[in-house]
C-alpha positions in Angstrom: -0.5 0.0 0.1 1.6 3.4 -1.3 2.0 6.4 1.0 -1.1 9.3 1.0 2.0 12.0 1.4 4.8 11.2 -0.6 7.8 13.3 -0.3 9.9 11.5 -2.9 8.8 10.4 -6.3 10.5 7.2 -7.8 13.1 7.9 -10.4 13.5 4.7 -12.9 17.6 3.9 -13.3 17.4 5.2 -17.0 16.0 8.4 -16.4 17.9 11.6 -18.1 16.6 15.2 -17.1 18.2 16.5 -20.1 15.6 15.0 -22.4 12.9 16.6 -20.4 11.9 19.5 -22.9 12.6 23.2 -21.5 9.1 25.8 -21.9 10.5 29.0 -23.6 9.3 31.8 -21.6 9.7 35.2 -22.1 11.9 37.0 -20.1 9.6 40.0 -19.1 6.6 37.4 -17.9 4.5 38.6 -14.9 3.5 36.8 -12.3 0.7 37.6 -9.5 2.2 37.7 -6.1 0.7 39.1 -2.7 2.1 41.7 -0.9 1.8 45.0 1.3 2.5 48.8 0.3 5.9 49.5 1.1 5.5 53.4 2.0 2.7 56.0 2.0 1.8 57.0 -1.1 -1.0 59.1 -2.7 -2.6 58.7 -5.9 -2.3 61.2 -8.9 -5.8 60.4 -10.2 -8.1 60.6 -7.7 -5.8 62.0 -4.5 -6.8 58.3 -2.4 -4.4 58.0 0.0 -2.9 54.1 0.1 -0.9 53.8 3.6 1.8 51.4 4.6 1.1 47.9 4.8 -2.2 47.7 2.7 -2.6 44.5 1.0 -2.6 44.1 -2.6 -2.8 41.5 -5.4 0.1 42.7 -7.5 1.6 41.6 -11.0 5.5 41.3 -10.7 8.1 41.4 -13.7 11.5 41.8 -13.8 13.0 45.0 -15.2 15.1 44.6 -18.3 18.9 45.8 -18.6 18.8 47.1 -15.3 21.1 45.1 -12.5 22.8 46.7 -9.4 26.0 44.3 -8.5 24.7 41.5 -10.5 21.1 41.9 -8.4 17.9 41.9 -10.5 15.6 44.9 -10.2 12.0 44.0 -9.7 8.7 46.2 -10.8 5.1 45.7 -9.2 1.6 46.9 -10.3 -1.2 47.6 -8.4 -4.2 49.7 -8.6 -5.8 52.4 -6.6 -8.8 51.1 -4.0 -10.8 53.8 -5.5 -10.3 54.6 -9.0 -8.6 51.3 -10.1 -5.8 53.6 -11.4 -2.5 51.4 -12.1 0.6 52.3 -10.1 4.2 51.0 -10.2 7.1 51.0 -8.2 10.3 48.8 -8.0 13.0 48.0 -5.8 16.1 49.8 -4.7 19.0 47.1 -3.7 21.4 50.1 -3.6 19.4 51.9 -0.7 17.4 48.7 0.2 14.3 50.5 -0.1 11.8 50.6 -3.0 11.5 53.8 -5.6 8.0 55.3 -6.5 7.8 55.2 -10.4 4.4 56.1 -11.6 0.9 56.8 -10.7 1.2 58.0 -7.3 3.6 60.5 -5.3 5.5 59.2 -2.1 4.2 61.0 1.0 7.3 62.8 3.1 9.0 60.8 5.4 11.2 62.8 7.8 13.3 59.8 8.9 14.6 58.7 5.4 15.4 62.8 4.7 17.4 63.2 7.6 19.3 60.1 6.7 20.1 61.2 3.1 21.3 64.5 4.8 23.5 62.8 7.3 25.1 60.7 4.4 25.4 63.6 2.1 27.4 65.7 5.1 29.4 62.8 5.9 30.4 62.6 2.0 31.3 66.2 1.8 33.4 66.0 4.8 35.3 63.0 3.4 35.9 64.8 0.3 37.3 67.5 1.6 39.4 65.7 4.0 41.3 64.2 0.8 42.3 67.1 -0.6 43.3 69.3 2.5 45.2 67.8 5.1 44.5 71.1 7.4 40.9 70.3 7.3 41.6 67.1 8.4 43.7 68.8 11.7 40.6 71.2 12.4 38.3 67.9 12.1 40.2 66.1 14.6 40.2 69.2 17.0 36.5 69.5 16.9 36.0 65.6 17.1 38.3 65.4 20.6 36.5 68.7 21.9 33.1 67.2 21.7 34.4 63.9 22.9 35.8 65.5 26.1 32.2 67.7 26.4 30.4 64.0 26.0 32.9 62.7 28.9 31.7 65.7 31.3 28.2 65.4 30.6 28.6 61.4 31.2 30.6 62.0 34.5 27.8 64.7 35.4 25.3 62.2 34.9 27.3 59.5 37.0 27.7 61.8 39.7 24.0 63.0 39.9 23.2 59.0 39.8 25.8 58.4 42.9 24.2 61.4 44.6 20.3 59.8 44.2 21.5 56.6 45.3 22.7 57.6 48.6 19.4 58.9 49.3 17.7 56.6 51.5 13.9 57.0 49.8 12.6 54.4 52.3 13.3 56.8 55.2 11.7 59.8 53.4 8.7 57.8 52.6 8.4 56.9 56.3 9.0 60.7 57.3 6.0 61.6 54.9 4.1 58.9 56.3 4.6 60.0 59.5 3.9 63.9 58.8 0.8 62.9 57.0 -0.3 61.0 60.4 0.2 63.8 62.8 -1.9 65.9 60.3 -4.5 63.9 60.4 -4.0 63.5 64.2 -4.4 67.1 64.4 -7.3 67.5 62.5 -8.8 65.1 64.5 -8.0 66.5 67.8 -9.2 69.8 66.4 -12.5 68.4 65.1 -13.1 66.7 68.3 -12.3 70.1 70.1 -15.1 71.8 67.9 -17.4 69.4 68.5 -17.0 69.2 72.2 -17.5 73.1 72.3 -20.7 73.1 70.6 -21.9 70.3 72.6 -21.1 72.4 75.9 -22.6 75.7 74.1 -25.8 73.3 73.7 -25.7 72.1 76.7 -25.3 75.3 78.9 -28.5 76.9 76.6 -30.5 74.0 77.5 -29.7 74.3 81.4 -30.4 77.9 81.0 -34.0 77.2 79.5 -34.5 74.4 82.2 -33.4 77.0 85.2 -35.7 79.9 83.8 -38.7 77.5 83.0 -38.1 75.6 86.8 -37.9 79.5 88.1 -41.0 80.0 86.2 -42.5 77.1 88.0 -41.6 78.1 91.6 -43.0 81.6 91.0 -46.6 80.1 89.7 -46.4 77.2 92.5 -45.4 79.7 95.3 -48.2 82.3 94.1 -50.7 79.5 94.1 -49.4 78.1 97.8 -49.6 81.9 98.9 -53.2 82.2 97.5 -54.2 79.0 99.1 -52.6 79.8 102.3 -54.7 83.3 102.2 -58.0 81.3 101.5 -58.6 80.3 105.1 -61.5 77.7 106.0 -62.9 80.4 108.2 -63.1 83.5 105.9 -66.4 81.6 104.3 -68.2 83.1 107.8 -67.0 86.9 107.3 -67.5 86.7 103.5 -71.1 88.0 103.4 -70.5 90.6 106.6 -67.6 92.1 104.7 -69.4 92.3 101.1 -72.2 94.1 103.1 -69.8 96.8 104.6 -68.2 97.4 101.6 -71.5 98.0 99.7 -72.5 100.4 102.6 -69.1 102.4 102.4 -69.4 102.4 98.4 -73.3 103.5 98.8 -72.0 106.8 100.7 -72.6 106.1 104.4 -76.7 105.0 103.5 -77.3 101.3 104.7 -80.7 100.0 103.8 -83.4 98.6 105.6 -82.6 94.9 106.2 -85.5 93.0 107.0 -85.4 90.5 109.8 -86.4 87.4 107.5 -83.4 88.3 105.3 -81.2 88.2 108.6 -82.1 85.2 109.6 -82.8 83.2 106.0 -81.3 85.6 103.7 -82.2 86.0 100.3 -83.9 83.5 97.9 -81.4 83.8 95.3 -78.6 84.6 98.0 -75.7 81.9 99.4 -75.2 83.1 102.6 -72.9 81.1 105.0 -75.4 80.3 107.5 -78.6 80.2 105.2 -78.7 76.2 105.4 -77.9 76.3 109.1 -81.4 78.4 110.1 -84.6 77.1 109.8 -87.7 79.4 110.0 -90.1 78.2 112.7 -93.7 78.0 111.3 -95.9 80.5 113.2 -98.4 79.6 115.7 -101.9 80.9 116.3 -102.0 84.8 116.1 -104.8 85.3 118.5 -103.4 83.2 121.4 -100.1 84.3 121.3 -99.5 87.6 119.4 -95.9 88.4 121.2 -94.3 85.0 120.1 -93.7 85.9 116.5 -92.0 89.3 117.5 -89.8 87.3 120.3 -88.9 84.8 117.3 -88.2 87.4 114.8 -85.8 88.9 117.2 -84.4 85.9 118.0 -83.7 84.8 114.7 -82.2 88.3 114.0 -80.0 88.1 116.7 -78.6 84.7 116.5 -77.9 85.7 112.8 -75.9 89.0 114.2 -74.3 86.7 116.7 -73.1 84.2 114.0 -71.5 87.0 112.2 -69.5 89.1 114.9 -68.2 85.8 116.9 -68.4 84.9 120.4 -69.9 88.1 121.9 -73.1 88.0 123.3 -75.6 90.3 121.4 -77.9 92.7 123.1 -81.1 93.7 122.2 -82.8 97.0 122.0 -84.3 97.4 125.6 -80.7 96.3 126.7 -81.9 92.3 127.8 -79.3 89.7 127.4 -79.5 86.7 124.8 -79.9 84.8 127.7 -82.9 86.1 128.6 -84.5 86.1 125.2 -83.6 82.5 124.7 -85.5 81.5 128.1 -88.4 83.3 126.6 -88.2 81.5 123.2 -88.3 78.2 125.1 -90.9 79.1 127.6 -93.3 80.3 124.5 -92.2 76.4 122.8 -93.3 74.7 125.9 -96.6 76.2 126.0 
């Protein structure tokens, strides 16, 4: 069984490669290759920019009658991506680059121009030194002077690096952290002090308000206590008398006549202190004891005046004492 992927083929013993016919192809035959744009370019027909690295299916051919040190030069044909105009460029082995040929212009490249300028200056210097020995000496002096300056600059950089190497960066970082920590603690202490002062001010204000409220309460309670102390239980007995005296004084000294039954019982609508204690006696037969009603009325009026004036005995109009009247009253009741 034969191999599926064969790397070597069988050649018979009588194989002669010279007998194989050769194809006669033109020397300027073109090949289709896949390549990328070697530089930035701009199409002359439509102005489209073609950037370096863009892929194209190009046609390659060998340039006739052009060689560089035995190396052939190749030409490439591509088409613009916008207007399909043909653009050609070829290899440049002398400068290890590509040279624009037709259909587009190469964009500005500062690096390439700088390299070309350096090469030109170097070539001119070599030409001058070749024919002028004094120029060679001057160039050597300039080179030595420039070299000394470069060495001095290098020495300065080394010293600077040494000075920086002696710096303790860890210590500097620790000092900075310590300083930052102290700053945070100081700010925290200030905040706590301000907060404490504010709380103290609020507390003092509340204490003052509470003191003022307590003073007001004490004043009101003291006034109420004074008022309650002033109102004695026995003041109710003298209320009617004081009112009668005040009314008499305000009336210009004229005292109205008070009926005997008002003295003992009081007015119908009045609320005397002793009105509920005195009961009016029912009248007896008028023809038997006509003087009894008069004695009863005088007794009631005198008992009323006795209650209003205190424990002093009341005296009647004829000068007899209340004891005799009470005895007469009891005699009439027994009868």
